[in-house]
Phi, psi and omega in degrees: 000161173260121186242131174263120180240120175267146181083036184282351170268359177274173186297301183289320182300318179297312181296320179297314181300316177303313183295319178297317179296319179297332181271003174098003179281162172259134185236129168254122184246145179231137173204148179260359177051045181289167188261026175304319167221184191317114175293319176304322177298317179296320177297319179295318176301311184296326180298331179290341179262329196300330184277354183285132185295338180259015179247132173239116181257134182234129176268113183187175189244142175302331182281353176276089186299322180297319179296312181299316179299318181295318180298319179288333177284323183280335183237145174257094184281132176283330180202151181236137176235110182264102177252346180292135179189161168277114185266171171099123178287311187292324179297331182290343178289332185246345182227059186297329182299327180298328182283322176298317183294301188285312190277336179254299181296315180297318180294323177299320178298321178294315178301314181295318180296317178296321179298310184290330179275354184055042178299129186299325184208135173244122172253136183219156181275121164256206186202150173296343181296342180297339181286349174055228183269022178307135179254348176285123180239147355285164179286127179246150181300339179276354179290150175294140179229044185262003185230066178296151180246011173211157177296323177305312179298320180298322179290327179289321173297321177300321178302317180297319179293319179297316179298319179299318180298317181289326174296316182294314186281322192240002178073015178289145172269122181233131183237110178264137182240118178271101182281143178244108171035075183279137181216167178144183178306143182069021182293183187269135180291346179271358181269155187303319184299316178294312182301315181294319180299309180300317184290320177297317181294334175275002180060040178243160178288136179275143178281118183244105186278158184056029178055031177086357182274062179231147175229138180223144175270086183285125185239124185288146188302320181297324177293319178298314181299319178299319178293320179295317180296322177297320178294329180287323194238344187291132178284166172085008179280152178291162177303324178233123179225145167227123189227141172284136168237102179216181182270354182058037177215116178265107187266139173293134182303322181293329176291321176298316179298319178297318178295318179295315180300320178295321179295326180273343185071036185231141169271116189284145168261139186232140171249107183279126188231160175290162179296145181269151176304136179092342179281155173242153185286327186212144168230146184196117187268127164276115185252023180304313181295317180296325176296315183291314189271329185247352188067026185286127180214092179296146185232356190253117176277165177294333177295333176269320189282321183296316176300328177294320176296315182299316179299315178296315183302313181296319180293317182298320183276358170273340186265000000 
């Protein structure tokens, strides 16, 4: 199939594109290479795709409506996967405009392009952050998500509502995926695992928010990619779906730090800090629906996944 993937210089987008290409699909990728985090890292990710004969990479922005319209006119996409977005909870506290542009305006352009092109299926990235301050664990898709605690979360909830509207009005099939703390090789420098690794290797104290009383459903990238591909191609899905993709394991932050420290062979120094605005204390995915509808079954524990990230991190920073 010919697949349009936005955010192919991003962490999940790069891995998804690689997997699709390995399976024989043709991929058209879009990324704007913004400077929210390291542009050289994004360039390096993209370089791993650029030489593939069935990959076409385009540097451009979701908010460029003319570009998006042209791409859909020039290509007949069998399925679209929108992973491009302005990420990060804390960044949304100081740069709210970036979230309105990319996550709302940009997503609207994708919806409109899919509608006019009659694209059979749109898969898009939502987030576990939509659950806000919910205290009932694990988080289920049937739980209320009306009280986001960050603008980032609000834009992701808005994406789900926008997709529902387009499914209702135009008969489009839209599949939203609520990702839970994705990590692994080529991961994001703004995420805790990268920050802790870099800081430990620099022999500095790591910032541990909420005095370490945090739990996260850490999900390895290969498991996420398997779930995204199932959402792209699996038959029998409803016209409108929203599904959790997580590891179904809520790990204590201090246990994650211990696993990372052991992988690095370092005794960590820690600076215990209060919880930051927009953060939530715990995430934990109920993946019953994803198992039923996608055959989704994560297999990678943090004891397996964190050493893989550490090995990649050390190798990447040697080159």
